[in-house]
N, C-alpha and C positions, 0 to 999 in steps of 0.2 A: 732658744732665746726667751728670756723672761720678760714679760711685758711690764711696762711701768704702771704705777697706780693711776687709775682714771680719776679725773677731776682734781687730782693733786699734781698732775703733770700736764700733759697736753691732750692726747686722745688715744683711744683704743685702736684707731685706724692705723696709726703709725707707731704702735707700741713695740718696744723692743728693749733689750738690755742697754741702759745708758751708762756713761762713765760715772764711777762712784764719786760723788761730790764734785770738787773742782780739781783742775790739774795741780798736783803737788800736795794734795791733802794728806798724803801718807806721812808728812813731816810732823811728828808729834812734838817737836820743839815749840811749835806754835802754842801748845797748851800753856807754856810758861810766859806768854806775852801778857804783861800787866801794864804796859805803858799807854794803851789806847782806850782806857776807860773814859766814858763820857763824863767829864769832870764836873758838870753842873748837876749831876745826879746827887740828890740828898735823901736821907732816910725820910720816909713818909709815915706819919703817925698811924695810918690805917694799913700799913704793910702787913700782908698775910692774915688780915682779919677774916673771920668766917661768918656765915649767916648766924650761927649760934652765938658767937662772941659779940657780934653787933646787936643781936636781939637782946642779949643780957644787958648791954650798955644802954640800949634804948629804954628798957624797962626800969633800970636803976636811975635814969636821968643823966648818966655820964655824957651821953650825946642825945641830940634830937635828930630826927630824920632830916630836918632842914640843914643842920650842921654837916651831916654825912654827905648830903648832896653837894653842898658848897665845897667841902674838902675834896670830893672826887672831881668836881668841875675845875678846881684849882690844879689838881694833879693832871688832868687832861690838858689843861692849858700849858702847864710847865713841861710835861714829858711828851705829849702827843702832838701839840701844835708848835711848841717851841722846843728848845733844848735838844733832846734826842730826835725830835720830829718823827716819832714812831708812826704816826698817821694811821692809827687803827680805828678812829672814830670818824665816820663820814658826816654825821649830823647830830646835834644836841637837841634835846627836847626843851623848847622855851618855857614849857609849863612845869618843868621838873621841880622847881622850888615851891611853887604853889601847891603842887600835889603833895610834896613832903610836908608842908604846913597842915594840909588836911589829915595826913596820916598821924601827925603829932597830936592834932586836936582829938582825933578818934581814940588814940591810945590813952590820952588823959581822961577820956570819958569811959575807959575800960572796954572799949570796942577794939578787938583785934581781929582783922579780917582773915588772917591765915599765917602760915609759917614764914611768909616773906614780908610781913607788915613793916613798912617803912624802909625796906632794903632796896638800894639802887641796883638796877639791872640794865645791862646793855643787850640789845638784840640785833640780829643781822639785817642788813638793808635789803632783804627780799621778803620781809614779813610785814604785812599790812598793819598800820596803826591809823585809826580814825581820829587823828589829832592834827597838829600843825606840821608834823614831819612827813617827808616824802617817802615813797617806797620805789626804788629804782633799779635794784639789782646791780648797782654801780654803773648803769648805762646812761649816757647823755640822752639817749632816745626816750627815756622815761622821766626825765626831769619835769617836775610839775605834777607828777602822779601822787595825789594825796587821796588815800583810800576813804571810801564812804563808810566802811565798817571795819572794826578790828578783826584781825585774824583770830580764829578760835583760841589759839594758845595765848594770844595777848589778852583776851577776855579772862582766861584762867589766871594769868599773871596778875591782872588788876584785882580779880576777886581774892587772890591770896595776899594782897596788900603791897605788891611790888611797885616800885617807882621806876618807870621806864626812863632811864637817864638819857638815852640816845640810841643811835643806830651805828653799827660797825661796818667798816669797809669790807669788801670781799673781792674775790676774783670775779670779774664782770660776767654776768649771766651764769654765776656759779661755776665758772670755768668751762662753760660749754659754748665757746665762741671760736676758738682757734686751736690748731695743732701746735702752734708755736707760742702759746701764752706764757706769761710770767705770773705765777701764782701771787695773789695779793694785790694785783694791779687792776684798776678799773678806770674807765675814761672819766667818770665823775669824781672818783675819790683819789686817784693817783696810786702810788705804791706804798703799801704797808710794809713795815720792816720787822725783822726778828729782834726782840729786845735783848737777846744775848750778844749777837753781833749784828750791828745795824746794816751791814752790807750783805747780810744773809736773808734767805727767803723764809717767810712766816708760814708757808704752805697754804693751801686753799681747799675749798673756796672760802671756808669760814676763817679767813686769815685774821681779820680784825677782831673777831670774837676770841680767838685763841691768844693773840698778842695782848689784847686789852686786859684779860684776866691775869695773864702772867705778869704784866707790868703793874698790877694793882690799880688799874683805872676803874675797877668795879669789883664787886664781890663775886658775882657769877655772871655768865652771859649765856645767850642762846645761839646755837649754830644750826645749820641744816646740812644734810648729807644725801648724796646720791651714791657715790662711791669714794670714800675717803675724806670727804669734806669736813667732817667733825674730827675724826680720829687722827688724821695727819697733822692739822694745825695744833691739835692738843699735844701730840707727841713731840713735835719739833719746838714748841713753845713751853714745854715742861709743865703741862697741866693735865688734869683728868678730863676725858671726854667720853660721853656715852652716846652711841648710835643705837637707839632703841629698835625693837622689833617693828617692822613696818606694820602699822595697825594700832600701836600703842598710843601714838601721839597724832593728833589731827594735822592735816595739811591744808585745811581750808584757809584761804587768805594768804597763802605763801606762793610766791612766783615759782611755778613748777619746772621740773625737767622730766621726771618719770613717775607715773602713778604706781609703778611696780616697785621702785626702789627709794623714792623720796621719803625723808622723815626729818623732823626737827629733833634737837636733843640738847642736853645741858653740857656746859663747859665750866670747869671750876678748878680751884687749886687743891681741893681735897675730895676724896670719895664721898665723905659725909655731906658736903655741900651739893655735890652732883646728885646724890640720892634725894635730898630735900627738893631740889628743883625738878627732878624727874617726877616725883609724886604730885607736884603742882601741874605739870604739863600733861600727864597721862589722863585721858578721859575719852569717853565715847561722844562722837560728834555726828549728829544725824545727817549732816551735809558731807561727811566723808565716810562712806559706807564701810570701808575696810576697817575702821575702828570698831565696828560691831564684833569683829573677830576677837577683840580683847575682853569682851564681856566675861566677867568672872575670873579673868587671868591677870588683872592689873591691881595695883595697890595705890592708895593715896599717901601712904607713908612707907617709903623704902628704907628709912633709917632703922626700922626694927630688925632688919636683916644684917646690920653691921655687927660683925663678930670677929674678934682678933684670932680666933681659933678655927675659922671657917675652912682653912686649907687642909686641916687634918682629915685624912681619909679621902680627900677628893682625888678623882682620877682625871689627870690633865693630859690631853693629847698634844704631842709635839711632832711636827714634820721630821721624818727621819733624815732627809737630805738638808744640809745647811742652807739657810735662806740666801746667803751671799758669801763672799770670799774675804771680806775685810776682817783681819785678825783681831782688831780691837772690839769691833761689834760682836764678833763671835765669842770672844773671851767674856765680854759683858753678859752675853746670854747664858753662857755656861755657869757663870757665877750666880745668875738669877735662878737657874734651874736647881742649883745646889741649895739656895735659900728656900725655894719651894719645897724641896725634899725635907729640909730641916724642919719646916713647918708642918710636915706630915703628909704632904701631897705625894701621890703616886704618879710618876711620869711614864706615859705610855707612848711609845714610838708608833707613828702612823704615816701612811702615804696618801696624800690628797691634793697637794698644791698644784702639781702638774696637770691633773685632771680638771681642776677648777679653772686654772689659768688658760686652758685650751678653749674655754667657752667665751673668751673676751670679745671676739669678733661678733658673736651673736648678741652679747650684751650691748655692744655699741650700736648694732642695728636696732635693737629694741628702744634704746634711749633716743635715737634720732626720730623714730616714729612718734614716740610718746611726748617728746619735747614739742614737736610741731603742734600736736593735738592739744596738749595741756596749755601751752603758751597762748595759742590762738583763743582758747576758752577764757583764759585770765584777762587778756588784753581787750577782748570784746566788751567787757563790762567795766574796765578800769577807767579812771579819770585821766587818761593819758592821751597825748596827741597821736600816738601810734596804736593801731587797733588790731594788728596781726603781725606775724613774723615777717611777712613780705614788707610791711611798712618799716619795721626795724632795720632790715637789710638796706632798704632805700635810704633811710635816714643816715645810716653809717656811711654809705657811698657818697651821699650829698655833703657830708661833713667829715670827710676822711681825715683831714689834718688833725682834727680834735678827737674824733671818735676812734680812729685807727692809726695813731702815729707810729706804732711799732708792729704789732701782729694784726692779722686781718680777721675775717669772719667765715672761714670755710666751713665751720661746723654749723653755723646758722644757715648757710646756703645749702649744704648737703641735707640738713633736716627739712628745710623748706621744699626740697625736691621730692620728699616722701609723700605717699598717698595717705589713706586713712587706716584706721586700725582693723579694718576688715581684710586688708591685704594679706595674701598668703605668706609673703616673705616675713611680715611682722609676726604672724601667728607661729610660724615655724621657728623664728628666732627666739620668741618668748618661751616656747616649749624647750628649746635647746639650752637657753641660758638660765632662766629663772627656775623652771621646774626640774631640769636635770641637775642643777646645782643643789637644790633642796634634797633631791633623792640621794645624791652622792653624800652629802653631809649627814643626813638623817641615818643613812646606812652605817656610816662610820661611828656616829654617836651611839647607835644601838648595838653594833657588833662589839665595840670596845668598852661599852658601858661608861662613856665619858661624861664628866660634869662640865667640861669646857675644853676648848682647844686654845693653845697658847703660842705666842711667837713675838718677835720684834715688830712693833707697829710700823715704824719707818726708821731708816738709818738717819744719821745726822743730816741736817738740812744742807741744801746746795746754796750757792751764792745767787743773789738777785741778778737776773739777766733779761732785760726787756727786749734785747735785740734778737738773741737766738733762742730764748725761752728756757724753761726749766730743764735741769739736768739731774734728775733723781737717780739714786743708786739702785742696787739690787734688792734692798730690803723693803718689803711692803707686804702688809697683811690686811689690806683694806678690802680686797675684793670678795673673799669667801662669804663674809657676813653681808656685804652689800648686795651682791647678785642674788642671794637667796632670801634676803629680807630678814636675816637672823640678827639678834642683838649682839652688841660689841662694846667693850669698855677698854680704854687705854689708860694706863697709870704710869707716871714717871718711873724709870728704872735705872737712871744713871746718865752719865755723859760720856761722849767720845769726842775728842778734840774740843773739849769744853762746850760742846753743843748737846742739848738734851736728846735723849732717846726714850721712847715709850715702850711699854710692854702691853701686849694685847691679850685679852681673854674674850672668846666669843662662844655662844651656846645656841641651843635650839630655841624656837619661838617662845617668847614670854617667860624666859628664864632670867630676866633682869635681876630678880632677887638673888639668885645664886651667883651671878657675875659680880654684883655689887658686894656681896659677902666675900667672895674670893679676892676681888680687887682691893677691898678694905684690909683684909688680913695681910695681903702682900704689902700694901702701902705702909701699914703700921710696923711690919717687920723690917722693911727696907729703908723708909724715910729718905727717899731719893729726890724729892722736890728741892730744887736749888733756885733761889731768887736770881733774876737776870741782873746784869751790871751795866747794860747798855754800852758795851764796848763798840767803838766806832768802826773798827775794822778787824777782820780775821787775821790780817797779815801784820 
C-alpha cells in the first residue's frame, strides 16, 4: 500500500492508498464543461506580470509601487473576498500603502534596496512579522499573537525592498492537527479554494500562498514545507514551487513542526521569479545553526543559472515502477519524458520509492517529537495567550464548536504525549528516517551519476471535503526530498481533467542551482502554465 503525502493529506499514521480523486473522476467528458465559469471574473491588468516586468515598469514610471499595491488590494477584494471568494489571504498589511510610498520615494532618489524593491509579496501566516499583522498558523488559539521581531526571512525580504502585502491562509498548524484534515482549512481563516475549480482542494499546508500566486493576487509568495507543503500546493495550483535544502533558508521566527525537515521557500508563476526570491531568502542566520552548513554553497543570485539548454546531457533518474494507475496522468508523464529526451536529457531508470516510502512511520515519529519541542519553544516567548502545546489543546477543547467544527486534534494530542529529544525512540526514528533516506538517495545519485530525480509531483487535486478529509490519489513525490532534507522544485507540466499537474525534480543538498537550471529549461520548452478561470464546480 502506498502512503499518502504527508502534510498534504492527513497523517503518516493512517497513511495508505486512497481513492484517486473523487468518485467518477474517470469521466473525461467533464473536461468539456465550460458552463460553470465564475462569470464575474474579468481580465486583470497585472495578470501574469513578473518581478522583472514590474521592476521595469517601476523604473520607467509606468507604475508606482503605490499603484501596484492598490491594484493588488483591489484584486484581492474582488476575487478573494468577493466574487470567487478564493479565501487565500487571511490578513492584509494595513501599512502596505505607506510602505509602498516609501519605496517610491527611495526609487526616485536612486536608492534601490534590492531585486524586490517595490514588489508586493504575500507570506504564509506562520511567519512572524513585527508589524500590525498577527502570526497564528491559522489557529484561533493564537489570535492576538503579534510578533516582537521579524522572522529572519522577513528581514531579508524588507532589505530587498519587498512590500509585505499580507499573510496567506494555510492548513491549520501547517496540517499537523488531525488525521482527517481538509487541506487549506483553518479555524481562523476558513477554507481556501482552488482557483481552477472552486469546489476543489488547493492542497496544503501553503494553500493560500499557492492559490494567491496562481490567481494573480501577488507577484510571488513565500510558503513553508515539512513534507509537501510547498510543492503540493504549487503543483495543484499550477505554479512553480521550490523546497530548498534544509539549511539554505533560516527558520528563525517561523512556527515550527520539525527542525529536521522544516524550511521556507518561494512560490511563483515562473522559475525565473522563484529563482529571484530564493536568492533573497537564502542566507546564514546565527540563530539557526543549520544554516551554517550552507556557507560557501548558496548564491544571492540564482538567475545566473537560468539556461534554456540546461537539460542537454543531464542524467535524470525516473522510478522504474509507475507512480500510479491513472492512464491520463501516466500518458502526461510519458509525453513529458519524451520532451526531456528531446531537450537532450538522458533518462535513467531507478528503483528507490518503495524503500523511501517504507520509512514513513519513522518520519511521523520524528515529527511528533520535534513538533512538541519546537512549538513549546516558540510559544514560550510568543505574545500569545497560549504558552505551550498543552494550552493549545485545552483552548481547542474549551472552544470546540469554533476551533474544531469538523476534524479534531489527535496529532496535537499524540505529539504532546511524547517526551524530549533524548528519548531513545526519537533517536532511533531519526536515524531510520532522516539518515537512512539520505544514505539511500546519495547512493543512487552516486551510483547512477544523476543530476536529478524526476516524477509527477502530485496528481490532479481532490475535491474539498471538510467532513471526511482529503482523499489524495496515488501520485506523490513529496517525501524523498522532504525526509532527507534535499532540495526540490516543481514546475507546471500540464493538466488532467483541466486540473494542473506538476513535474518534480529533486537533487542532493545545495544543488538548487542545477535544479533551477533544469526546471527553467523544461519550463521554457513546455510552456505548461495555464491561468485559472475560477470555475465554480467540477461537475
